[in-house]
Steps between C-alpha positions, in 0.01 A plus 500: 500500500277311259482561127159668519641759747783578258251530212295737714803721553586484130142593410493797736832632371412442135184700559694780668755504215230510234323780688816709543618452142154585363472813713850600406434469128203735543632751752829553319306650209332768713663845466477558877713196573795579271712610800438163661551261210745691280687753719823441310336575163341814647836626626656434159212670318406178314153456645267774376194561717184479293151552641318382188261222591488178303345161569839323490597665830234293679591164348775274639777409263837328500680754284731588789640143485605550139658838581697346782611204292606696189814698605828316460757469774713768338203738505436415867869570569477843343176581679558364849868420524708188578342444841164448337651259247662303783167497683315357195780250445408340837162409346656368175743284696224366725260431212756298307602299803150424627344442158701180459463424872126514444515245222696253715311577817142491367525218246752270675545567870143601584341174372767298677436681828126449468527135414708420808503118510198462273505363151225725367380851576187526715300821439221418743437762761780716344381838646532362855850366443777651710765693312755266659370245243671707229833528676797270547359409844249273325778283355579193708831474681765314299296515182696481178276785371708733716783457251282688248503799738874467532547482123253786445732732691790422271288518181360834621848641557623376157213624290502841671843562346367406158211743538743778581754395235314664214577844647869441553685376201857394537452273802562139404278206577778363722350723766214255512730254669502726803172407662403843626311658216303727731832636629636526146180676391567746773855537369379574149258758636784655700708511182209664322440755773872579544532547122198731502654690791827560314315585176292760680816648650670523162202659328400743776581868502750619766333489845616690814525189716753345254745777579429546873575328825383567856779558749419475871702503821690812386755608767462875558734701716363759738393825337519357146204430278420162347510641146850635548624162628346315207635743243851479646501116528376415149692779333817352643435127452277502188627810319433382145150362550344703785227742382284628785322416823174573681496497879200345666314709761224427746187631338212312664338825626536658158343199331190522719453863396541407132250217530244737651567745216457232234159404639384862512631552151300214362186618680549846357540356157182302541308812595643700212391232253135508618253685280254572782620760747250375756736211583760752615301588811467284807444543872812476713339296780468127556486308166407829330153491659543780753691825543538800283503482118850546353653518153720191477700645212618800702553283805724251313699776335569663835605167654735440205663837551552427871648159419734658246630741763555220748676300232747782429577537868572128545706482181708796617585303813634215287712730285849615573648501845163470673477132409837440661406686820178312564639165388268456198771353275518124478842342463401357166517628142419398148821514301484514121775412254577583136475133392329179599832320551614778734188454713549123496861524616400730790214265586695176523832625643535576869543874528652540846727309737210465743235283327225670706578835337444609140261207451373485144187352337329529165272801478138429395314698240427855621123436514569173689689658793334449838593834663359435850774236549766770521330683785567213741825469692717186488390394852134547411533290184683225689229488768229506231655191337479310829147619551400383152641149566312470826178644350524263199531199732205621716289555194579155365412336833181702551381405151468141625174604669302544176675192363367286790152651449512415130613144564224461755239589237662262259488214762190570712556186704838633621344818641353293781850376591668840487211699656296282740254782571371462143396138563133588551487718189658237280275227645192703403650572157578135431153390622330751271722394216392139543133596545473749218772372276350627178471860610827527687734321260563812299566706810750239622676502168525878505645495853762238422572578138471880455488687829841393643694628195297822487583575866866418447518724193343792688761472776781459244399818314596702805864379498660661184463862629653391831795344314555832316511682834749246640727530196489883500635492855807290410705775335453439130573805286248432223138408460596206274725354773218540749262322266750219431556453873124502564456248216748257661341545844155444360606187309646323802217623720251343254694175472523459879158617606291373205689180420693370805266638767197355324643157439638475855189626670251311286548137593804459726500806717622300795813391312639846418778450755633205300609741223788598730652165406642535144488123430119509548432789261445288181275264691293778654460686171411176320219447753356851522546648153279250309236536769462869424466462124128573513558825688756629253288407197224712650757769580608521134138542394400744771816708533627467145199527274302751703802722565558527127140598434515760774831626361347573159181637658685743732210521744664732756612765245159474334317566828737791581445651154122467534500667841719786381296560186160494661559632853817712508548591133877456540563202267779668303642681795753236607522292185811286493614209284571198724800270467474123520559372861765240420550432872140374516457327161828314455484309834148392425591378151808315628299337774261350246805368314625343824164325547509371142851360531439351845167334417587394145530130587330515842164639389502578125137615518639844596684545169194591282393768750851646507508500119173694485648749748812562295301534177270757655786678670696534176207682329395703803842637586585569138187715482586674825856580393377650175208700640534549876854476639789724407858436621635755740851360490694218329709236672621327188334170570644455852184323621596187302753367757208484744314286247799271457552459876131410539528240223801336663323495838189343342710228343688418818170487690353265239808274523484485882134413490563237232767336717259481790193388299681212328636396841148502650370306203748222565701571185850551642684470168305790349561699817875433476515596133336830586760601762758640252241737346500773773879484530552542127234774489688701764829451314320618186372803686854589614609482136219738406606741775856510368399512134200730490462702823787744416312596184218631714733673744675719247642529149831377367795721410446402136144639501591815691799599285312425174219734610754766605663482158162544333434807717811674368329553165170589654438880474239491778749396768591862580139577577464174694798583727353841572176335612702245699625779728151540653348158425533382860399822670234434764160606354435680829797731431376616161316829490128470442294794381133421554373845413668504164341169407142568598415599148618159372324275740474196288882470499710365785683739724800670342830444677812703437835419646634706782803698392 
């Protein structure tokens, strides 16, 4: 790719970003769009709907940037929770690392790469220069200038620690002697996150999941109920701490009835809120255009009454001995204790002689429980895990098809080699390009600089929902665990298919089999990774910048809201506050970090574009967390280990490429001096796993007992324990009275516990 093609891609994406940001600043002020751009504020009653017209509503402004920038981290913590703080810390960490990397890369490494073996910089015909002229590939083999690249890596790692040092007092400058400041920056951020995690635990009110564990594999004798077995076991072996239990039942059929009832209830509420009675009547035929005219209000009320009767019948089957007879009880139960330390002891100590029985795990928050998991048998879950592994591999392999197409558009000359039947088309294209160069240059630049990344991004957008489906089949008991698993799957899927598949299919497709020889890996990566620098620079611009502008613009929710308001009149009918899709956003952010670390000394031209991405992302996601997204559950910052693992992988990858590149550049001494880096990085990672990972897995005895002692003087604990008795009752087993709530249709359905 030439520089002018990159500039074309940058220009297109800058125009799209400016357009989206301008439209957003106008549309967010319109009263009809408040459910799209501020659903969280609407749900909290902080966004009053005003229909008064004023000229300011039609003028773009950047006031939303100030509002997003203003709240402190403590305010963000109180509003969106620790997971949101951890999410924003990814941007802070990346900005501080790549800000200094940009200084070194742009002002030192970039001129050296462009000079090559010249003594002065030649700016003639600059737009037609290949982007390889700005990478390390342009430096001659054996050149002493390569030692500047070698030194830049060490200076970069040292100064990164100094940048992070201001936040973490008490760490001496002797740490600078350890030449891994990026790793130590990660350590300091882990220390910060772990300290925040413990502080949130100490300051939080008592939560049901702190006192509860999930017990599965309960051995039940014939004719005896699961609840009786659980009561007998824990009363005998945990007599001083055991409080209560809730047996899990198969309620998938019940849940479908409740979902239908919830939808009808919202529709009924929408009709009740309408001032014009004419909207109550509609024909019962196809799309409401044919058939007899019916009163929708009466129709919905009758359907709700029928659903309520069906619900009572199904719930009666799950109550008492009926559940035992028809095998609706699952051999699992949520067991609650009087203290946190009591729950922790039961969690970490093997309960039975047979390790496959009385298996314990930490209970999630009640609203975080993934109830469909319990409806599957052990054999079904085991088979599903195997199916997921096979399906994940097949999806990864099949994604190579769009990757090959994308690389073909990036290298039009290679399409003729891969697909001979396109030879005639490409010959005509190249002839026209030579004949009408002035008119077709822009088209060529769009094809090679913008279109490949756009196609790749469209295909990649289909993957996150598939990963959620895969993870939900693996037997996780909570939505947060499903999202964490999907996040990990999405990260490695992105790294393999977007990074490795692109670099291996771009210029040395015929050498992929060599990667089976471990000794050749550094050499192969050193050859192919710099060659794909232009593609990934365009990828950052196309995928990164434009995705941020589309994130703030929320095009799909805007279109849906417009259609509902103007064609169906049901805009408020199914209004829900969304939660941020961490499984989609975190892998994308970490992948840009990987590109920045990998190409820091190979092609430093990428660093400014990555910096722009992280700056925009920091403001955009802060605004979204304050106005759009609301947390549905809290993991306590457990996404940070994924960030740490990605950082370690990026460093090891950079070291391996450095070893190969210095070898190819006939600088064996620099290559040898780089060999210890990946080894020491992995040792460092093992230290982090021993030192910090347990903090994210649970809480210490010291923390648990201190909180339990504080609870002894808390007068609200009696009321809390009463609520704990039914906290983990399946929502499908709670009685729902639709008819009694029809008069209060702007409120959610009222649930009362089954006696």
